[in-house]
Each structure stands twice: as structure tokens, then as C-alpha cells.
C-alpha positions as protocol buffer text, in pm:
chain_id: "A"
residue {
  index: 1
  type: UNK
  ca { x: 8876 y: 8267 z: 12220 }
}
residue {
  index: 2
  type: UNK
  ca { x: 8821 y: 7944 z: 12025 }
}
residue {
  index: 3
  type: UNK
  ca { x: 8483 y: 8074 z: 11909 }
}
residue {
  index: 4
  type: UNK
  ca { x: 8637 y: 8406 z: 11807 }
}
residue {
  index: 5
  type: UNK
  ca { x: 8907 y: 8239 z: 11599 }
}
residue {
  index: 6
  type: UNK
  ca { x: 8654 y: 8008 z: 11434 }
}
residue {
  index: 7
  type: UNK
  ca { x: 8436 y: 8302 z: 11330 }
}
residue {
  index: 8
  type: UNK
  ca { x: 8748 y: 8478 z: 11199 }
}
residue {
  index: 9
  type: UNK
  ca { x: 8837 y: 8169 z: 10995 }
}
residue {
  index: 10
  type: UNK
  ca { x: 8485 y: 8156 z: 10848 }
}
residue {
  index: 11
  type: UNK
  ca { x: 8484 y: 8526 z: 10761 }
}
residue {
  index: 12
  type: UNK
  ca { x: 8820 y: 8492 z: 10589 }
}
residue {
  index: 13
  type: UNK
  ca { x: 8715 y: 8184 z: 10396 }
}
residue {
  index: 14
  type: UNK
  ca { x: 8384 y: 8338 z: 10284 }
}
residue {
  index: 15
  type: UNK
  ca { x: 8567 y: 8653 z: 10176 }
}
residue {
  index: 16
  type: UNK
  ca { x: 8810 y: 8447 z: 9970 }
}
residue {
  index: 17
  type: UNK
  ca { x: 8565 y: 8206 z: 9808 }
}
residue {
  index: 18
  type: UNK
  ca { x: 8295 y: 8459 z: 9726 }
}
residue {
  index: 19
  type: UNK
  ca { x: 8488 y: 8773 z: 9631 }
}
residue {
  index: 20
  type: UNK
  ca { x: 8832 y: 8672 z: 9499 }
}
residue {
  index: 21
  type: UNK
  ca { x: 8784 y: 8449 z: 9195 }
}
residue {
  index: 22
  type: UNK
  ca { x: 8980 y: 8668 z: 8956 }
}
residue {
  index: 23
  type: UNK
  ca { x: 9354 y: 8612 z: 8931 }
}
residue {
  index: 24
  type: UNK
  ca { x: 9392 y: 8981 z: 8846 }
}
residue {
  index: 25
  type: UNK
  ca { x: 9200 y: 9072 z: 9160 }
}
residue {
  index: 26
  type: UNK
  ca { x: 9419 y: 8839 z: 9364 }
}
residue {
  index: 27
  type: UNK
  ca { x: 9733 y: 8997 z: 9219 }
}
residue {
  index: 28
  type: UNK
  ca { x: 9606 y: 9345 z: 9299 }
}
residue {
  index: 29
  type: UNK
  ca { x: 9530 y: 9230 z: 9653 }
}
residue {
  index: 30
  type: UNK
  ca { x: 9889 y: 9112 z: 9686 }
}
residue {
  index: 31
  type: UNK
  ca { x: 10007 y: 9458 z: 9576 }
}
residue {
  index: 32
  type: UNK
  ca { x: 9758 y: 9617 z: 9814 }
}
residue {
  index: 33
  type: UNK
  ca { x: 9865 y: 9398 z: 10105 }
}
residue {
  index: 34
  type: UNK
  ca { x: 10236 y: 9472 z: 10068 }
}
residue {
  index: 35
  type: UNK
  ca { x: 10157 y: 9842 z: 10038 }
}
residue {
  index: 36
  type: UNK
  ca { x: 9939 y: 9835 z: 10349 }
}
residue {
  index: 37
  type: UNK
  ca { x: 10223 y: 9674 z: 10545 }
}
residue {
  index: 38
  type: UNK
  ca { x: 10452 y: 9954 z: 10426 }
}
residue {
  index: 39
  type: UNK
  ca { x: 10191 y: 10208 z: 10538 }
}
residue {
  index: 40
  type: UNK
  ca { x: 10175 y: 10040 z: 10880 }
}
residue {
  index: 41
  type: UNK
  ca { x: 10549 y: 10097 z: 10916 }
}
residue {
  index: 42
  type: UNK
  ca { x: 10530 y: 10459 z: 10798 }
}
residue {
  index: 43
  type: UNK
  ca { x: 10244 y: 10519 z: 11042 }
}
residue {
  index: 44
  type: UNK
  ca { x: 10495 y: 10533 z: 11328 }
}
residue {
  index: 45
  type: UNK
  ca { x: 10689 y: 10825 z: 11174 }
}
residue {
  index: 46
  type: UNK
  ca { x: 10424 y: 11004 z: 10970 }
}
residue {
  index: 47
  type: UNK
  ca { x: 10055 y: 10910 z: 11009 }
}
residue {
  index: 48
  type: UNK
  ca { x: 9953 y: 11154 z: 10735 }
}
residue {
  index: 49
  type: UNK
  ca { x: 10187 y: 11005 z: 10473 }
}
residue {
  index: 50
  type: UNK
  ca { x: 10095 y: 10654 z: 10585 }
}
residue {
  index: 51
  type: UNK
  ca { x: 9732 y: 10737 z: 10509 }
}
residue {
  index: 52
  type: UNK
  ca { x: 9825 y: 10878 z: 10167 }
}
residue {
  index: 53
  type: UNK
  ca { x: 10017 y: 10561 z: 10079 }
}
residue {
  index: 54
  type: UNK
  ca { x: 9734 y: 10341 z: 10207 }
}
residue {
  index: 55
  type: UNK
  ca { x: 9457 y: 10521 z: 10020 }
}
residue {
  index: 56
  type: UNK
  ca { x: 9630 y: 10612 z: 9694 }
}
residue {
  index: 57
  type: UNK
  ca { x: 9803 y: 10278 z: 9630 }
}
residue {
  index: 58
  type: UNK
  ca { x: 9669 y: 10010 z: 9862 }
}
residue {
  index: 59
  type: UNK
  ca { x: 9299 y: 10096 z: 9863 }
}
residue {
  index: 60
  type: UNK
  ca { x: 9271 y: 10194 z: 9497 }
}
residue {
  index: 61
  type: UNK
  ca { x: 9446 y: 9879 z: 9374 }
}
residue {
  index: 62
  type: UNK
  ca { x: 9232 y: 9664 z: 9604 }
}
residue {
  index: 63
  type: UNK
  ca { x: 8904 y: 9822 z: 9498 }
}
residue {
  index: 64
  type: UNK
  ca { x: 8994 y: 9824 z: 9129 }
}
residue {
  index: 65
  type: UNK
  ca { x: 9026 y: 9448 z: 9158 }
}
residue {
  index: 66
  type: UNK
  ca { x: 8674 y: 9420 z: 9298 }
}
residue {
  index: 67
  type: UNK
  ca { x: 8505 y: 9674 z: 9072 }
}
residue {
  index: 68
  type: UNK
  ca { x: 8667 y: 9598 z: 8736 }
}
residue {
  index: 69
  type: UNK
  ca { x: 8803 y: 9243 z: 8739 }
}
residue {
  index: 70
  type: UNK
  ca { x: 8595 y: 9032 z: 8976 }
}
residue {
  index: 71
  type: UNK
  ca { x: 8316 y: 8846 z: 8787 }
}
residue {
  index: 72
  type: UNK
  ca { x: 7965 y: 8980 z: 8851 }
}
residue {
  index: 73
  type: UNK
  ca { x: 7772 y: 8691 z: 8699 }
}
residue {
  index: 74
  type: UNK
  ca { x: 7644 y: 8371 z: 8857 }
}
residue {
  index: 75
  type: UNK
  ca { x: 7906 y: 8204 z: 9078 }
}
residue {
  index: 76
  type: UNK
  ca { x: 7918 y: 7844 z: 8958 }
}
residue {
  index: 77
  type: UNK
  ca { x: 8173 y: 7741 z: 9221 }
}
residue {
  index: 78
  type: UNK
  ca { x: 7954 y: 7846 z: 9514 }
}
residue {
  index: 79
  type: UNK
  ca { x: 7617 y: 7832 z: 9334 }
}
residue {
  index: 80
  type: UNK
  ca { x: 7539 y: 8192 z: 9431 }
}
residue {
  index: 81
  type: UNK
  ca { x: 7421 y: 8501 z: 9248 }
}
residue {
  index: 82
  type: UNK
  ca { x: 7612 y: 8827 z: 9259 }
}
residue {
  index: 83
  type: UNK
  ca { x: 7314 y: 8986 z: 9433 }
}
residue {
  index: 84
  type: UNK
  ca { x: 7317 y: 8720 z: 9705 }
}
residue {
  index: 85
  type: UNK
  ca { x: 7689 y: 8765 z: 9767 }
}
residue {
  index: 86
  type: UNK
  ca { x: 7644 y: 9140 z: 9794 }
}
residue {
  index: 87
  type: UNK
  ca { x: 7358 y: 9094 z: 10039 }
}
residue {
  index: 88
  type: UNK
  ca { x: 7549 y: 8864 z: 10277 }
}
residue {
  index: 89
  type: UNK
  ca { x: 7878 y: 9058 z: 10264 }
}
residue {
  index: 90
  type: UNK
  ca { x: 7989 y: 9118 z: 10622 }
}
residue {
  index: 91
  type: UNK
  ca { x: 8200 y: 9423 z: 10548 }
}
residue {
  index: 92
  type: UNK
  ca { x: 8169 y: 9682 z: 10274 }
}
residue {
  index: 93
  type: UNK
  ca { x: 7990 y: 9547 z: 9970 }
}
residue {
  index: 94
  type: UNK
  ca { x: 8023 y: 9728 z: 9635 }
}
residue {
  index: 95
  type: UNK
  ca { x: 7742 y: 9973 z: 9710 }
}
residue {
  index: 96
  type: UNK
  ca { x: 7890 y: 10071 z: 10044 }
}
residue {
  index: 97
  type: UNK
  ca { x: 8237 y: 10087 z: 9888 }
}
residue {
  index: 98
  type: UNK
  ca { x: 8111 y: 10340 z: 9633 }
}
residue {
  index: 99
  type: UNK
  ca { x: 7999 y: 10565 z: 9918 }
}
residue {
  index: 100
  type: UNK
  ca { x: 8327 y: 10525 z: 10108 }
}
residue {
  index: 101
  type: UNK
  ca { x: 8545 y: 10583 z: 9802 }
}
residue {
  index: 102
  type: UNK
  ca { x: 8336 y: 10886 z: 9702 }
}
residue {
  index: 103
  type: UNK
  ca { x: 8388 y: 11040 z: 10048 }
}
residue {
  index: 104
  type: UNK
  ca { x: 8761 y: 10974 z: 10016 }
}
residue {
  index: 105
  type: UNK
  ca { x: 8789 y: 11118 z: 9665 }
}
residue {
  index: 106
  type: UNK
  ca { x: 8586 y: 11432 z: 9738 }
}
residue {
  index: 107
  type: UNK
  ca { x: 8740 y: 11509 z: 10076 }
}
residue {
  index: 108
  type: UNK
  ca { x: 9047 y: 11698 z: 9938 }
}
residue {
  index: 109
  type: UNK
  ca { x: 8813 y: 11924 z: 9740 }
}
residue {
  index: 110
  type: UNK
  ca { x: 8612 y: 12002 z: 10053 }
}
residue {
  index: 111
  type: UNK
  ca { x: 8933 y: 12063 z: 10248 }
}
residue {
  index: 112
  type: UNK
  ca { x: 9065 y: 12297 z: 9978 }
}
residue {
  index: 113
  type: UNK
  ca { x: 8744 y: 12499 z: 9971 }
}
residue {
  index: 114
  type: UNK
  ca { x: 8703 y: 12497 z: 10351 }
}
residue {
  index: 115
  type: UNK
  ca { x: 9053 y: 12469 z: 10509 }
}
residue {
  index: 116
  type: UNK
  ca { x: 8918 y: 12458 z: 10865 }
}
residue {
  index: 117
  type: UNK
  ca { x: 8670 y: 12187 z: 10764 }
}
residue {
  index: 118
  type: UNK
  ca { x: 8389 y: 12390 z: 10918 }
}
residue {
  index: 119
  type: UNK
  ca { x: 8584 y: 12449 z: 11238 }
}
residue {
  index: 120
  type: UNK
  ca { x: 8697 y: 12090 z: 11292 }
}
residue {
  index: 121
  type: UNK
  ca { x: 9062 y: 12155 z: 11198 }
}
residue {
  index: 122
  type: UNK
  ca { x: 9324 y: 12404 z: 11304 }
}
residue {
  index: 123
  type: UNK
  ca { x: 9466 y: 12645 z: 11041 }
}
residue {
  index: 124
  type: UNK
  ca { x: 9687 y: 12483 z: 10777 }
}
residue {
  index: 125
  type: UNK
  ca { x: 9988 y: 12306 z: 10929 }
}
residue {
  index: 126
  type: UNK
  ca { x: 10235 y: 12442 z: 10673 }
}
residue {
  index: 127
  type: UNK
  ca { x: 10265 y: 12659 z: 10365 }
}
residue {
  index: 128
  type: UNK
  ca { x: 10194 y: 12550 z: 10011 }
}
residue {
  index: 129
  type: UNK
  ca { x: 10136 y: 12202 z: 9874 }
}
residue {
  index: 130
  type: UNK
  ca { x: 10327 y: 12020 z: 10150 }
}
residue {
  index: 131
  type: UNK
  ca { x: 10104 y: 12163 z: 10422 }
}
residue {
  index: 132
  type: UNK
  ca { x: 9790 y: 12088 z: 10223 }
}
residue {
  index: 133
  type: UNK
  ca { x: 9897 y: 11728 z: 10155 }
}
residue {
  index: 134
  type: UNK
  ca { x: 9974 y: 11679 z: 10524 }
}
residue {
  index: 135
  type: UNK
  ca { x: 9622 y: 11786 z: 10611 }
}
residue {
  index: 136
  type: UNK
  ca { x: 9478 y: 11568 z: 10335 }
}
residue {
  index: 137
  type: UNK
  ca { x: 9665 y: 11273 z: 10481 }
}
residue {
  index: 138
  type: UNK
  ca { x: 9533 y: 11348 z: 10828 }
}
residue {
  index: 139
  type: UNK
  ca { x: 9181 y: 11371 z: 10690 }
}
residue {
  index: 140
  type: UNK
  ca { x: 9220 y: 11043 z: 10501 }
}
residue {
  index: 141
  type: UNK
  ca { x: 9350 y: 10877 z: 10817 }
}
residue {
  index: 142
  type: UNK
  ca { x: 9036 y: 10991 z: 10998 }
}
residue {
  index: 143
  type: UNK
  ca { x: 8815 y: 10866 z: 10713 }
}
residue {
  index: 144
  type: UNK
  ca { x: 8988 y: 10528 z: 10717 }
}
residue {
  index: 145
  type: UNK
  ca { x: 8956 y: 10476 z: 11091 }
}
residue {
  index: 146
  type: UNK
  ca { x: 8607 y: 10626 z: 11083 }
}
residue {
  index: 147
  type: UNK
  ca { x: 8493 y: 10381 z: 10817 }
}
residue {
  index: 148
  type: UNK
  ca { x: 8640 y: 10092 z: 11013 }
}
residue {
  index: 149
  type: UNK
  ca { x: 8477 y: 10195 z: 11342 }
}
residue {
  index: 150
  type: UNK
  ca { x: 8146 y: 10281 z: 11176 }
}
residue {
  index: 151
  type: UNK
  ca { x: 8102 y: 9939 z: 11014 }
}
residue {
  index: 152
  type: UNK
  ca { x: 8222 y: 9760 z: 11328 }
}
residue {
  index: 153
  type: UNK
  ca { x: 7963 y: 9932 z: 11547 }
}
residue {
  index: 154
  type: UNK
  ca { x: 7699 y: 9886 z: 11276 }
}
residue {
  index: 155
  type: UNK
  ca { x: 7767 y: 9511 z: 11285 }
}
residue {
  index: 156
  type: UNK
  ca { x: 7714 y: 9515 z: 11661 }
}
residue {
  index: 157
  type: UNK
  ca { x: 7349 y: 9600 z: 11592 }
}
residue {
  index: 158
  type: UNK
  ca { x: 7295 y: 9422 z: 11258 }
}
residue {
  index: 159
  type: UNK
  ca { x: 7461 y: 9095 z: 11365 }
}
residue {
  index: 160
  type: UNK
  ca { x: 7623 y: 9079 z: 11710 }
}
residue {
  index: 161
  type: UNK
  ca { x: 7922 y: 9219 z: 11898 }
}
residue {
  index: 162
  type: UNK
  ca { x: 8147 y: 8924 z: 11819 }
}
residue {
  index: 163
  type: UNK
  ca { x: 8085 y: 8953 z: 11445 }
}
residue {
  index: 164
  type: UNK
  ca { x: 8181 y: 9321 z: 11457 }
}
residue {
  index: 165
  type: UNK
  ca { x: 8497 y: 9260 z: 11660 }
}
residue {
  index: 166
  type: UNK
  ca { x: 8599 y: 8970 z: 11437 }
}
residue {
  index: 167
  type: UNK
  ca { x: 8551 y: 9180 z: 11125 }
}
residue {
  index: 168
  type: UNK
  ca { x: 8755 y: 9462 z: 11284 }
}
residue {
  index: 169
  type: UNK
  ca { x: 9035 y: 9213 z: 11354 }
}
residue {
  index: 170
  type: UNK
  ca { x: 9009 y: 9066 z: 11003 }
}
residue {
  index: 171
  type: UNK
  ca { x: 9047 y: 9405 z: 10837 }
}
residue {
  index: 172
  type: UNK
  ca { x: 9355 y: 9499 z: 11038 }
}
residue {
  index: 173
  type: UNK
  ca { x: 9521 y: 9163 z: 10970 }
}
residue {
  index: 174
  type: UNK
  ca { x: 9406 y: 9123 z: 10608 }
}
residue {
  index: 175
  type: UNK
  ca { x: 9743 y: 9238 z: 10463 }
}
residue {
  index: 176
  type: UNK
  ca { x: 9927 y: 8947 z: 10624 }
}
residue {
  index: 177
  type: UNK
  ca { x: 9657 y: 8698 z: 10530 }
}
residue {
  index: 178
  type: UNK
  ca { x: 9633 y: 8827 z: 10172 }
}
residue {
  index: 179
  type: UNK
  ca { x: 10008 y: 8789 z: 10124 }
}
residue {
  index: 180
  type: UNK
  ca { x: 9980 y: 8429 z: 10246 }
}
residue {
  index: 181
  type: UNK
  ca { x: 9690 y: 8356 z: 10010 }
}
residue {
  index: 182
  type: UNK
  ca { x: 9786 y: 8550 z: 9699 }
}
residue {
  index: 183
  type: UNK
  ca { x: 10166 y: 8572 z: 9688 }
}
residue {
  index: 184
  type: UNK
  ca { x: 10172 y: 8331 z: 9390 }
}
residue {
  index: 185
  type: UNK
  ca { x: 9903 y: 8518 z: 9196 }
}
residue {
  index: 186
  type: UNK
  ca { x: 10123 y: 8776 z: 9013 }
}
residue {
  index: 187
  type: UNK
  ca { x: 10360 y: 8512 z: 8873 }
}
residue {
  index: 188
  type: UNK
  ca { x: 10069 y: 8286 z: 8782 }
}
residue {
  index: 189
  type: UNK
  ca { x: 9902 y: 8578 z: 8605 }
}
residue {
  index: 190
  type: UNK
  ca { x: 10223 y: 8647 z: 8414 }
}
residue {
  index: 191
  type: UNK
  ca { x: 10257 y: 8279 z: 8322 }
}
residue {
  index: 192
  type: UNK
  ca { x: 9903 y: 8265 z: 8189 }
}
residue {
  index: 193
  type: UNK
  ca { x: 9953 y: 8586 z: 7995 }
}
residue {
  index: 194
  type: UNK
  ca { x: 10266 y: 8445 z: 7832 }
}
residue {
  index: 195
  type: UNK
  ca { x: 10092 y: 8113 z: 7759 }
}
residue {
  index: 196
  type: UNK
  ca { x: 9760 y: 8262 z: 7652 }
}
residue {
  index: 197
  type: UNK
  ca { x: 9591 y: 8105 z: 7352 }
}
residue {
  index: 198
  type: UNK
  ca { x: 9372 y: 8258 z: 7083 }
}
residue {
  index: 199
  type: UNK
  ca { x: 9082 y: 8282 z: 7327 }
}
residue {
  index: 200
  type: UNK
  ca { x: 9273 y: 8530 z: 7543 }
}
residue {
  index: 201
  type: UNK
  ca { x: 9347 y: 8529 z: 7913 }
}
residue {
  index: 202
  type: UNK
  ca { x: 9106 y: 8351 z: 8141 }
}
residue {
  index: 203
  type: UNK
  ca { x: 9167 y: 8504 z: 8482 }
}
residue {
  index: 204
  type: UNK
  ca { x: 8915 y: 8293 z: 8675 }
}
residue {
  index: 205
  type: UNK
  ca { x: 9096 y: 8049 z: 8900 }
}
residue {
  index: 206
  type: UNK
  ca { x: 8988 y: 7756 z: 9110 }
}
residue {
  index: 207
  type: UNK
  ca { x: 8959 y: 7827 z: 9479 }
}
residue {
  index: 208
  type: UNK
  ca { x: 9216 y: 7655 z: 9694 }
}
residue {
  index: 209
  type: UNK
  ca { x: 9303 y: 7616 z: 10059 }
}
residue {
  index: 210
  type: UNK
  ca { x: 8962 y: 7563 z: 10217 }
}
residue {
  index: 211
  type: UNK
  ca { x: 9097 y: 7457 z: 10560 }
}
């Protein structure tokens, strides 16, 4: 167990120091984390709506931070290129995220054109938009869990079983950890915006909390 927790600590630290330099990205991760926790609660009563909340708000805000606000140049803090950081990423790097997000975005179109999803689903669970959205939520829930299981098993073969299980644990607990790390980011971002000088807002922040 000690070894498992140490690998989890390393994965979390590497994820923070390599991929969360931007204060905007950190703030979006705080929004994403609180939304994911809300989705976890909703999951008990309505898995479909929990998936809709998780994908539409939590995942899009999280990935917007990575795609649009996180620096892509040379990482002076860690002395690493963007290409190197993408190569060593344990989970979904930007290329893999593009594939996952494309599957998510296109899935409602496929479901609309093929309501039975080629025989995988029962007939629509209700009339009109409400029934369609319920099925979209169920499909998104399957895509989310499928993406999680797929990468976990893939890591079993690419790295080792422990790495995959640790990453699986990290993903499920990321909302709590992100709130702990980034709960000050939105107010700090607001403070910097209010105090910005003629050069504009510099959203790169020093990494803290190495322990």
C-alpha cells in the first residue's frame, strides 16, 4: 500500500507541475472539480443527468483550460519541451483528448440518426427531447467509464498494472485533490486582473506545494 500511495503522489505531482502552470487553467480546474463532485452526488438519483453535468460543464471547462490557456512552449520551470511532456503523460495527452472529446461530441448525432445505436440500445426511453437527452446521458456515461477503463487497461500493458490502477484511482479522486490545490486560483486570477498593468495579465504562476 505504501508503494501504491507513493506512485499516486508522484503522478499527482507530475500532473500538477507539468500541465497546470496557467492560473486560468487552475481556475477552470477548480470549477471542473466542484462540478464533478456535484455530478457524483447526482449519480445516485440520475446517472444520465450526472453524465450530462460532468461532460457539458466539468469536462469542457477542464479541457478548455488545457487546450486554450496552458502554455505550449518550453517549460522553463521543469526544463522540458511541450513534446516531451506530451510523450510522458500517463493519462490522456492532448492528442488522445482530441479523440475522446470528438467521440463525445459526435455521439449525440450518431444516436439521433441511429436510435438503437446499431442494436446496442433499447428503443427510446421516453418521448421527445427528454427521452433523447436521457439516452444521450446514458451514452455519455458509457463513454466516460469506457475511456477510463480503456486507458487503465492500456497502461497495464504499456507500463504495469500498478501504474494503471494508480491512474484509475487518481482520476476518480482528482476532484477532491484539485479543490485542495486550486481553491485559491479564482480569487488570485481576479486579483491579478484587477491589478493588471499595461502589459496585460500574466497567468503563469509559480508551482507550489511540492511535498
